[in-house]
C-alpha positions in Angstrom: 0.0 0.0 0.0 1.1 3.6 -0.7 0.4 6.7 1.3 0.7 10.4 0.4 1.1 13.3 2.8 1.6 17.1 2.5 3.7 19.1 4.9 5.7 22.3 5.3 9.3 22.7 6.4 10.7 26.0 7.6 14.2 26.9 6.5 15.7 25.5 9.7 13.8 22.3 9.4 14.9 21.9 5.8 18.5 22.4 6.9 18.2 19.7 9.6 16.5 17.2 7.2 19.2 17.8 4.5 22.0 17.5 7.0 20.7 14.1 8.2 20.7 12.9 4.6 24.2 14.2 4.0 25.5 12.3 7.0 23.7 9.1 5.8 25.2 9.2 2.3 27.3 6.1 1.6 30.3 8.1 0.4 30.2 10.3 3.5 29.9 7.3 5.9 32.9 5.7 4.1 35.0 8.8 4.2 34.2 9.4 7.9 35.5 5.9 8.7 38.4 5.5 6.2 39.2 8.8 4.7 39.0 12.6 4.9 36.0 14.9 5.1 36.0 18.7 5.0 32.9 20.6 6.0 33.2 24.1 4.8 31.6 27.0 6.6 27.9 27.7 6.1 24.7 27.7 8.1 23.4 24.5 6.5 26.8 22.9 7.0 26.5 23.7 10.7 23.7 21.2 10.8 25.8 18.8 8.9 28.6 19.1 11.5 26.0 18.3 14.2 24.6 15.3 12.3 28.2 13.9 11.9 28.4 14.0 15.7 30.4 17.1 16.3 28.0 19.5 17.9 26.0 21.3 19.0 27.1 24.5 17.2 26.1 28.1 17.3 24.9 28.1 13.7 25.7 31.7 12.9 29.3 31.4 13.9 29.9 28.5 11.5 29.7 30.8 8.5 31.8 33.4 6.6 29.4 34.9 4.1 25.9 35.2 5.4 22.6 36.8 4.1 21.1 38.7 7.0 19.5 42.1 7.6 18.6 42.3 3.9 22.3 42.4 3.0 25.2 40.2 2.0 27.6 40.3 4.9 30.6 38.5 6.4 30.5 37.2 9.9 33.0 38.7 12.5 36.3 36.8 12.3 36.7 37.0 16.1 33.7 34.7 16.6 33.9 32.6 13.5 34.5 28.9 13.8 36.9 27.1 11.4 35.7 24.5 8.9 35.5 20.9 10.3 38.3 18.7 9.1 38.0 15.0 9.7 40.7 12.3 9.1 39.5 8.8 9.7 36.7 10.1 11.8 38.8 12.3 14.1 39.0 16.1 14.1 42.2 17.2 12.5 44.1 20.3 13.6 45.7 20.7 10.2 44.5 23.5 8.0 41.8 22.4 5.6 43.8 23.5 2.6 46.7 21.2 3.6 44.3 18.3 4.0 42.5 19.1 0.7 45.8 18.9 -1.1 46.0 15.2 -0.1 42.5 14.4 -1.2 41.8 11.2 -3.2 38.7 10.0 -5.1 37.1 8.6 -1.9 37.3 11.8 0.1 34.5 14.3 0.6 34.2 18.0 0.5 30.9 19.5 1.7 29.9 23.0 0.6 26.5 24.8 0.8 25.2 27.2 -1.9 23.2 30.4 -2.3 21.4 29.4 -5.4 20.0 26.3 -7.1 18.3 25.9 -10.5 16.2 23.1 -12.0 19.1 21.9 -14.1 20.9 21.0 -10.8 23.4 23.9 -11.0 24.5 25.4 -7.7 25.7 29.0 -7.3 27.9 30.2 -4.5 28.2 33.9 -3.8 31.8 35.2 -3.8 32.7 38.3 -1.8 36.4 38.0 -2.5 38.2 38.3 -5.8 40.4 35.5 -4.6 37.5 33.1 -5.1 36.6 32.2 -1.6 36.5 28.6 -0.2 34.9 27.0 -3.3 37.3 28.8 -5.7 40.3 27.4 -3.8 38.8 23.9 -3.4 37.3 23.3 -6.8 40.5 22.7 -8.8 41.5 19.9 -6.3 38.1 18.3 -6.4 37.7 18.1 -10.1 41.3 17.1 -10.7 41.1 14.2 -8.2 37.5 13.2 -8.8 36.8 13.6 -5.1 33.2 13.9 -3.9 31.7 17.3 -3.7 28.5 17.3 -1.8 26.3 20.4 -2.1 23.5 20.6 0.5 21.1 23.3 -0.7 17.5 23.9 0.3 14.7 24.5 -2.2 14.1 28.0 -0.8 17.2 28.9 -2.9 15.7 28.1 -6.3 16.4 30.6 -9.0 15.5 30.5 -12.7 19.1 30.1 -13.8 22.4 29.9 -11.9 24.3 30.6 -15.1 22.3 33.8 -15.7 22.8 34.8 -12.1 26.5 34.3 -12.4 26.6 36.4 -15.6 24.6 39.2 -14.0 26.8 39.4 -10.9 30.5 40.4 -10.5 32.2 42.5 -7.8 33.5 45.0 -10.4 30.2 45.3 -12.3 27.9 46.5 -9.5 27.4 50.2 -8.9 25.7 49.6 -5.6 24.8 46.7 -3.3 23.4 46.3 0.2 26.3 44.8 2.0 29.2 43.3 0.2 29.4 43.2 -3.7 29.6 39.7 -4.9 30.2 37.5 -7.8 28.9 33.9 -8.2 30.7 30.7 -8.7 28.5 28.3 -10.8 28.9 24.6 -10.0 27.7 21.7 -12.2 30.0 19.1 -10.6 29.1 17.1 -7.5 26.1 15.8 -5.8 23.3 18.1 -4.8 21.2 17.3 -1.7 17.9 19.1 -1.5 14.8 18.2 0.6 13.6 16.0 -2.2 16.9 14.0 -2.3 16.9 13.8 1.5 13.4 12.3 1.5 14.4 9.7 -1.1 17.5 8.7 0.8 16.1 8.6 4.3 12.6 7.4 3.7 12.6 5.9 0.2 9.9 8.4 -0.6 9.1 10.2 -3.9 8.3 13.8 -3.4 7.6 17.1 -5.1 7.9 20.8 -4.2 4.4 22.4 -4.3 4.6 25.7 -2.5 7.1 28.2 -1.0 7.1 31.0 1.5 5.1 31.9 4.5 4.7 34.3 7.4 5.6 34.7 11.1 8.5 32.3 11.1 7.7 30.4 7.9 9.5 32.9 5.6 11.6 30.7 3.3 9.5 27.6 4.0 8.8 25.0 1.4 5.6 23.0 1.0 6.2 19.4 0.0 4.1 16.4 -1.0 5.7 12.9 -0.4 4.4 9.5 -1.2 5.6 5.9 -0.8 5.1 2.7 1.1 3.0 3.0 4.2 5.8 2.1 6.6 8.2 4.6 5.1 5.7 7.4 5.1 4.7 6.6 8.6 8.4 6.8 9.7 8.5 10.3 8.0 5.3 11.3 9.8 6.8 10.2 13.1 9.9 12.4 12.5 8.0 15.5 11.3 7.0 16.9 14.7 10.6 17.1 15.9 11.7 18.6 12.5 9.0 21.2 12.6 10.2 22.3 16.1 13.6 23.2 14.7 14.2 26.8 15.4 15.6 29.6 13.2 19.3 30.4 13.7 18.7 33.9 15.1 20.8 37.0 15.0 24.5 37.3 14.5 26.4 39.8 16.7 28.2 42.2 14.3 29.3 44.6 17.1 33.0 45.3 17.6 
C-alpha cells in the first residue's frame, strides 16, 4: 500500500533534514571511517557538522558569508569557527587547505550554496576576488575526482544559476546592500535538497508544491511525499521534531 502526505518545512527544518541525509550518504559514511571529510563554513553545513556527531554548534558562527538584515555580509572573524576537518573520523588540527591537497577520489568536501536551479546547477556567492572557499577547493576536487556534496534547500531556487553568475560580478555593480559579490557556478558534484533527502532517508518520492510563509515560515517549502505505508509513517513520526527546529537567530556584528 502507498500513502501520500503534504507538509511544510521551515528553512531551519529543511537544513536539519538535508543534514541528516548528507550524514547518511554512503560516500560520506565511508570517508568518515576510512578517509577525509572537509565541511566548509555555512549555516546549512553547521547542521551537517552536528549530524556527523560534532555539535551542538552556534549556527551563525559557523559561516563566513551570510545573508542577513537584507544584505550580503561576512561574519566577524573574532567569533567565526573554522571548517570541520576529519581524518579517519577524528578532528584534524591541520589547515583544511593542507588536507585538501592530499584528497583522493574517496574523500568528501561539503559546501553549501546560495542558489539552485532546476538543471541542478548550484551558485555560491563570492565576496572576494580570490574566489573564496569554493574557488580554492574546486580545482583539487575536479582534478582528483573527489566527492563534492552540495546541501542546498529548495528555498534557494532561482531561474538560472548561469544567468545569475553572468549578472553578478564584484566589479560590475554600482551599488549593493552589504558586500558586492560574484557567483561561482557549479555543475559538478552531488546536490542534496529536501527531495533528495526524503528519497535517501525514507525511500519516498516527493515534489515541491509551494514556497514562502509568514511569522517564522519565511523561506518555508511545501512538499508532498508518497511511498510505502511504513516509510511514510516513519516520516510522519519524525516530522513533529523537525518542525520544532528553530531559526538560527541574529549574529552579533558589534565590535
